[in-house]
N, C-alpha and C positions, 0 to 999 in steps of 0.2 A: 889321411890324418891332419896333413896341413889344411886341408879344406875345412875340416871340422874346427880347428883352431881359430881359423879366420871367422869362422861364424860365431864363435864364442866371444871373440873380441868385439864384433859388432853388436852382440847383444848387451855386453857390459856397458859399451859407449852409450847405447840408447838409454839404458837404465839411469846412468849418471845425468844424462841430458834431462830426463823427466824430473829427477829430485832436484836438479837445479831450478827449473822452471817453476815447481811447486813452492819452494822457498822464497823465490823472488815475489810470488803472488801472496803469500802469507806475510811477508815483511811489508809490502806495499800496503796492504789492508790495515796491518797495525799501525802504520804510520798515519793513514788517513784517520783512524780511530782517535789516536793521540792527539793529532791536530784539532780535531773537533772538540775533544775534552779541554784542550788548552784555550779554544775560542769561547766555550761556555764559561770556563774559569775566569777568563779575562772580562767577559761581558758582566758577570755577577760582581767581579771586584771593582769595576768602573764606578764612578760617582753617579748617582742617579739624578738626572735632571729634575724630575717631578719631585724629588725629595727637598730640593733646595728652597730657601727661603730668599725672596727678593725684597730689597729695601728701598724706599722711595727716596732719591738723592738726585735732585735736577742738575746740580752743578758739580756732582763728584767730589766735594769738599771732604777733607779728612774727617771733620767733626760735624758734618751737616751744615744746614743753613736755615735761616728764618724766612727766606724767600724761596718758597718751593712750589709756587704755582706752575702748573704744566698739564699737558695733555697725555693722559694714559692711552697708548696704544700706537702713537706716531712717532715719538721720539725716544732716545736711549736715556730714560730717566732712571734707571734701575741699577742697584748695586748689590752684590752678592755679600757684602761685608756691613754688618750692623753699625760700624763705625764710618761708613762712607769711603773706606780706603780703597777699595777695589774700583776698577774702571767701570764706568757706567755702561749698561748694556740695554738692548730691547727687552721687552717684557716676553716671558715664555708662558704660554697658556697653561693654566692648572696650578700655578705655584700658590704657596702660602705667601701672603704679602704683609709687609709692615710698613707703617707711615710714623716716622720716617728713619732715616739713618743718622747717626751722630747724637748729640746730646743737647744741642742749642736750637732745635727747631721749635721754638716756643711761640711763634706767631700765628696769625690766621692766614690760612691759605686754601686755595680751590684746586682740586683735582678735576680736570674735565675729562669725562670718560668718552673715548671715541668708539663707537660701535659696540660690539658685545665682548666683554672681557671675562674670560673663565678664571675662576679662583678657587681654591681649597678654602683659604679663610682670609680675613682682614683683621689686622690688630693695628691700633692707633695707640702710640706710645708718647708722642710729642704732638703739641700744637693743637689749633682748633681747625679742624678740617671739614671742608664741604665737598661732596661729590656731586658733580653736575653733569647732566646729559648721559646719552647713551645707557647701557645695560651692563649690570655687574651680575654675572652669572655663577653661582655657587654650584660646583659640580662634584663637591665632596660629600660622603655618606653623612658626616657631621659637620655641617657649614657653620663655622664660629665666626662672630663679629664681635671683637674685644675692643672696648675702650677703657683705657687706664683711668685711674681714679683723678678726679678733678678736671677731666677733658670732657668736651662737647664735640660729638661729630655728628653733622647732618648729611642725610643722604636725600638728594633731590633725583637722583638718577633711578632708573628702574632697577629692582632687584629681581632676579628670576632664579629658577632652579625648582627641583622636585623633592628635596628632602627638608624643607622648611628652612629655618634659621635659628641659631643659638647666640643670643645676645649675653655677653658675659664682660667682665671687667667692671670695675667700680665706677666708672664714668657715665655719661649720659649719651645715648644714641637717639637721633632724631630723624623721623620719617617725615619728609616733606615733599613738595614737588609732584613728580609723577607717581601715579599709583604702583605699588609693588605687586608683581605677578607670580611670585614664588608660591608653590603649593607645599603642603605639609604643616607641620607644628610650628608656631611662633613661641620659643622657649626663651624666657627671661630668667637666666639662672643667677647672675650678679649684676648689680648695678640698674640702670633705668632705660627703659625704652618708651620714647615720647611720640605720641602722632600730633603733628602741627597742622595737619589738613584731614578733612573727612575722607572716609573710604580709602585708606592707605593700603589696608591688607585685604586680599581676597576673603570673600565671606566664608569659605570653607575651611580656612585655616584655623586650627584649634590653638587656644592661648594657654600656656602653663607658665604660672609665674611662681618662682621658688621663694621659699622664706628669706627675707632680707632683700629681696629684688622688688622693683616697681616697674608697673605698666600703668601709663597715664595718657590721657586725653588732654590737649590743651584747649583753652577756652573756645568755644563755639565749633567744636569737632565732634562729629557723631561717627560711630564705627560699629560694624557689624562682623562678628567672628563666629567660628564654630565653638566647640566644646570649651568650657573654662575649667582649669584646675589649678592647683598649687597652694601655696601657703604664704604667698606674698601679698603686697599692697597693690590694688588696682584703683586708681584715683580717676573718676570719670568727670570730675568738676561738674558744672551745671548742664551736662549733656545727656543724650541719650545713648545708651550702650546695649547692643543686642548681642546675645551669644546663644549657642546651643547648636547641637547636631543630634545624630541618632546615638551618640555615645552616652554612657552613664558616668559622670565624674563628680569629683568632690572638690570644693573650693574651701579651704580652712582659713584663709587670709582675711583681709579686711577690704571691703568695697567702700570706698570713700568718695565725697564729692566736694571736699575742700570747702565745706561750709555753704555751698550753693545749692541747687535744687535738682541734682542728678537723678535720672531715672533708669530703670533696669528693665530689659525686655528679653524674655526667654523665648526661643524658638526651637524648632527641632524636636524629634520625638523622644529623645533621651531624657534622663533625669539628672538635674543638677542639685547636688546637696551642698547647701551653705551652712557650714558649721562654725563660721567665724562670727565674732561680734561686728556686724557692718555698721557704718555710720551715714551712709548716703541718706538723704532726706526726702527724695522725690519718690514718685509711685512705682510700684512693680507691676509689670504686665506679662502675664503667662499666656502666650499665644498657642503654645504646643508643648507636649511632653509635660514634665513635672519639675517644680522647684520643691525640694525636700528641706523644710526648715528645721535645722538641727540645733538652733541657738535662738535663745529668746530675741535677739537683735539681728537675726538673719535677714529681715527685709529692712533693716535700717532703723530710723528714728521714728517710725510711726506715721507714715504719710496717709492722707485721704486719696481717693481715686484709684485704689489697686484694682486690677481686672484679671480674672480668670476666664479665658475664652473656652466655647465649646470644644470638648476633647482634651483639654488641658487640665492640670490640677496643682493645687497647692497642697502639699503633704507634710504632716508634722510627726516628729518623733523626738526621744530623748528627754521627756519631761520638761517641757518649756512653757513659757507664757509669752506668746507673740501678740504685742500690742501695736495695732494699726488703727488708722482712721476709719476707713472703710473698704469694702470689697463689693465689686459687682461680679457676679458669678452666673455661669450659664453652662448646662451640659451634665453629662455623666462622668466626667473625668477620663482618666486613663484606664482603660479596660472595664470601664463602667463601675469602678470603685468609688467615685466621687470626685466632684470638682474641688471640694476641700475634703480631705481624708486624713484620719489619723492611722499612722502605720503601726506605732507601737509606744508603750509608756503612757502616762497621763499628762495630756497637754491642753493648753488652753489658747484660744484665739479671742483676744480682746478686741473686738472691732464690729462696727455694724456691717451687716451682710444684706446686699440687695440681690434679688433673683432677677436676671434679665431674660429669663425663659425657664422652661422646664429644667430642674437641676437635682442633681444627686449630691447629698452630703453623706460620707460614709467613715465608719471606723472598723477597719480590719482587725485590730486588736488593741487592748488597752481601753482609755477613755479619753474622749474630746469634749471640752466644754467651750461653747461659744457663748461669750458674756456680753456681747453687744445686741442692739435690736436687730430683728431680722424680718425684712420686708419681703413678703411672698409675691406682691404684685397683684394685679386683679384677676389674671387667669393662668397663673403658673401653678405647677405641681411640684412641691419640695419632697423628694423621695430621700428617707434616711435608711442606709443600708449597712451591712456588715455584721460581724459577730461581736464586735466591741460595743463600747458604751458611748453614747452621745447625749449631751446635755444642753439645752437652751435656758440660760439663766436671766434673760432679758425678755422684753415683750416681743411676740410675734404678731406682726400687723399686716392689714391688708386683707383681700378676699380669696387668696390663693388657697390650694389644698395641700394636705400633708399625707404621704403615704409611707408607712412603715413596712420595710422588708428585712431580711436577714435574721438571724437568731438573737441579735444583740438587743439592748435596752436604750430606748429613748427616754429622756426624762425632761419634763417641763418644771422649772424651778424658779425661785427668785420671789420678790415682792411686788412686782409689776404684772397687772393683768395682761392676758393675750387678747387681742382684739380681732383675731382672724375670724371670718365668717365662712370659711370654706369646710370642705370635709376632712375628718381624720379617719384614714383607712389604716388599719393595723392588719396587714396581710400574714405577717410572721413576726416573732419576737414579742417584746414587752413595750408597752408604753406607760410611763408612770407619771400621773398627775401630781406634782409635789410642790405647788405654789404654797406661799403661806395661806393658812386655813382661812376660807371665805373669800379668796382671791381666785379669779376664774382662770384657770388653766385652759379651758375650752369654753368658747362662747358662740360657735359657729352655727348657723342655720342648716349647714349641710349634713350635720350629725356625726357621729362616731360609729364606725363598724369594726367590730373585734372579729377578725377571721374572714377568710375569703371563700370557705367551704371546701378546701382542698387539701388541708393539712390534717395532722392528727389532733385528737382532742385536746383542748387547752395549749395549743401550740402558738395561739395568737392571744396576747393578754392585755387588757386594759386595767391597770392597777391603781388604786388611790395611795398616795403617799402621805396625805393630809385631807381633812375633811372639807366638803363644799367646793369642790374644783370646778363643776360644770354648772354653767348658767342654768336657771330655771327655764328660761325661754330657749335653750339650745335645741337643735334638731334631735331626731330620734336616735337612741342607743341601740344599735343592732348587734346581737351576740350570736354570729353563726355557729354551725356544728364544730368547727375548730376553735371557737373563741371561748374566752373566759373574762367575765367582768369580775374582778377581784377587789372587793371593798377594803380588804386588809385591814378589818376592824375599825375603819373609818366611817363616817356619815356622809351621805349624798342625797341630794333631791334632783331628780330628772324629770322631764315632761312625759316622754313616751319612750318605750322599749319594745323590742322585736326580735325574733330570730328563734334558733332551735340549740342554742349553746348553753353554757352554764353561767350562773350568777351565784357568787360565793360571798355570803356576808361575813364570814369568819365567825369567831365566838362572839363578838360584840359589835359588828358593823351594823349599820342601819341605812337601808335604801328605801327611798320615798319615790313613788311613780305617780305621776299627774300632777306635777307642782304647778303646771300652768293650765290644768284642766284638760289635758290632752287626753286621748284615747289611744290604748295600746293593744297589741295581740302577740302573745309569747308562748312558744311552743318547747322552750327548753327546760332547764331543771334549776331548782333553787338548792344551793347548799348551805352548810353551816347553821350556827344556833344564834344568829343575831336577830334582827327585825326586818320585816318587809311591810311597808306601808303603802295602801291604795289610797290616795287622796284626790281632791279636785271632783268636778261634777262629770268627767269623762268615764269611759268604760275601758276596764281591762279585761280582755278576753284570754282565758288560758285554754290551749288547744291540745296539750299532751299531758298523759298522767304525770302527776307531780307530787313529790313528797317534800315538806319543809319542816325541820325539827326545830325551828326558831319560832318566834312570835310573828304572826300575820295580822296586821292592822288594817281594818276598814274604816277609813276617816271621811268616806263620801264617795258619791257615785255609784257605779254598778261593777260588780265582779261577775263576769260571765263565764260559766263553765260550759264548754262546747264539746259534747260528747268525750268527756274525760273524767278521771278520778282524782280528786284533790284531797290529799292527806295532810293534816296540819297539827302540830303539836299544840299550838294555841291560836284560836281565832279570837281577836280582841277588837270590839267595835269603839271606835274612838270619835264616831260621828254617825248620823243617820244615812244608812247605806242600802244597798240593793244587791241581792244575790240573784242571778238569772241562770236557771237550769236549761240552757239552750240545746238544741239538737235532740237526738233520740234518747240517749241514756247518759245521765251524768250522775256522779257520786260525790258527796262530801263527807269525809271523816275528820272528826275534830277530837282530840283528847281532852281539851279544855276549852270551854267557850264562855266568854266574858262580854256581856252586852253593855255593862257600864252606864246604864240608864238610856242608852239610845235605842232607836227603833230599827229593825231589820225587815225589810220586804223581800219576799221571795217569789220570783216570777217564773213562769213556763215550767212549773213544777208538775209532773203528773204521778199520781199514787201508783204505787207497784212498779213504777219505771225509773223514777228519780228518787234518790235517797239523800237525807241528811241526818248523820249520826253525831251525837255528842257523848263521849265517855263520861264526862264531868261537865256540869252546867252550873256555873257560879250562881247561887241563890236560887236555883230552881227546884221544885218538887215534882218528882215522877208522878204520872197519871193524874195530873191536876192540870185544869184548864181555867181560863179566865182570871189569871192571877199573875202578879210580876214574878219573875221577868217572862214568864211563857207568853203574856199577852203583848209583849214588845215585838213578837215575831208574827208577821202577817203573811200567809200564802195566798197566791192568786186564787180566786174563786172562794175565798174563805174569809172570815173575820179574825181579828185578832184573839178574840175569845175562844175560837176554835183550836188553837194551837196547844199541843201538850207535849211532854217528854215521856216516851213510853218506858215503862220499867224493865220490860223483859228483853228489849234490844237496843234501848238508849236512842231510839229514833225521834228526831224532832219532827212532828208532822201534824197536821190539821185533824181534828177529831171529826169523823163524818157525822153528818146530821141523822136524826133517827130514821127518817124516810130511806136513807141510803142504806142503813143497817137493815131494815126490813126488806129492801130489794136484794141486799147480798144474802139474807137468809132464805128468803123465798125462792130464789133460783135453784139451790142445790135441793130444796124439798120438792119441788117440781119435777127435777131430774130424777130423784129417787122414786117418786110416786110413779112416774112413767115407765121406769125400769121393771118395778114390781108388777104393774098391770100387765106389762108384755109377758113376764115370767108366768103370770097365771093363765093367760090365754094360751100360751104354749103348752 
């Protein structure tokens, strides 16, 4: 029993020992955790070095000093007190900095930067400061450079960093000396940033100038930057200012040149919208991307020598009238929409335009009027594109060509004749000739072509807005299968026509062909109830069946029917003329025939093959020959006295000679005799 008791006591002792060891372990771990928590709390509660602001105070004076020249980086010139009451200390990297401490640092002083000094921000609250030498590197996400109102701060040092720079404060910040290498946006939110030397900022840095703020170039300074935006003032003086990158931005402020002759250059593939009333007086050069003019003064005060390079564009919107001296333009613009393009609204470009090569002018929507002279050059083609309207209200000069594409309308208007001698090709859409009546909207020797033969019927339209728009000596007017020559109830005389499309006189229009005695061949259709006149000594050949419900006048020359049927409401002779029944079979049907005392010669007519019918013949008597007006019509192989108007079918025909009648009767009689004789023999 005593053995058992001894064993029991040993077990209890062992159990107590284990419990004691476990308790000590738990306690130790708890103390470690508590210590760690206390250390974290102490770390969080301690003052953060990076959050402190350092004040420039070279002598540690309680209220600062006006003699504050010193070297940033090698001496203890910094105070943690805005009044300069703290002991000066060495600079700690990454601080917000203020120049300077106290209240009486009103003089001019230089801070020499040694090496590279990292800062979060710089504020100048006193004095006229110049930063010289070394590099100031902004390492904050929002690097602010603040100059107080009435102060001027000059930075000749390098400024570096990757988050751009934000210029604020109502004072003046000047960049001079060594070029600044920071990347990111140059933002001027308050006050003024001035460049006193060229190429101070990297070319890729975008410029944003807020309303009330100013960015300016000093005299003789040029600068290239990235995208331009904001609503402030940009004063380029008499310098060249280049902006743009791939971004699309809007600048609604004012571009000024202080009364000098400053010029703006647009680079980069993006679009720069200028919606403010700009006052610079020099030219605008668009080398890439687009300038969107959204204000009548978007390009300043009307300089000559503006340029739009190939692939670039001047685009208009907002119902503006943009007045400039001249533009030289080349290329198809951005996305082929035009080197000059109307985006929306009804806009005007009051400027002379000279083509430097093949060029597209477009109107995506709305209407664009170019009210200056357009010089096509000698070998260039001007393409007018888009679904909107385009109007040229001044003269088009030189010998280049014009091509109309897109579904929109191109209008030639004004009181000055166009002198272009190139071709006018209407592939799609409508061209309206609307100069003052009698003024040549087209005088080219290359001719006009309505339709390229690939579109729907009447999808390419040549329309008259007033009478006598085409010079009598102009080249051929071709109306292809998809084309329409719409006289729109106006009168026009042309030399030659061709094609297989439609000519529509309307209800009162009048078209004269052969004005310069040219010869034409036409295989299309004549629509409307107006008049069509063949004049001159040339030949008009019709090659397709044609019905015209208006008045068809023969004033001279020859009307040739080439294996076709011509149906006319009225055939009216206004001069001695010829009708040529060419080919194998041709027919002429006339509801009303008026000779008006003139003679008509009919050639290549074959009896029982070719036919000439007149339902009504003014002054004529049926079945009568050798009398007026029947004897005013002479068929080939017959005399005028042979012509009669048959009563039973109203055919105008030469009367066969007696011998011919005998031969005609003898032939059937012989056949009948031979048939009867064969029957008897059988």
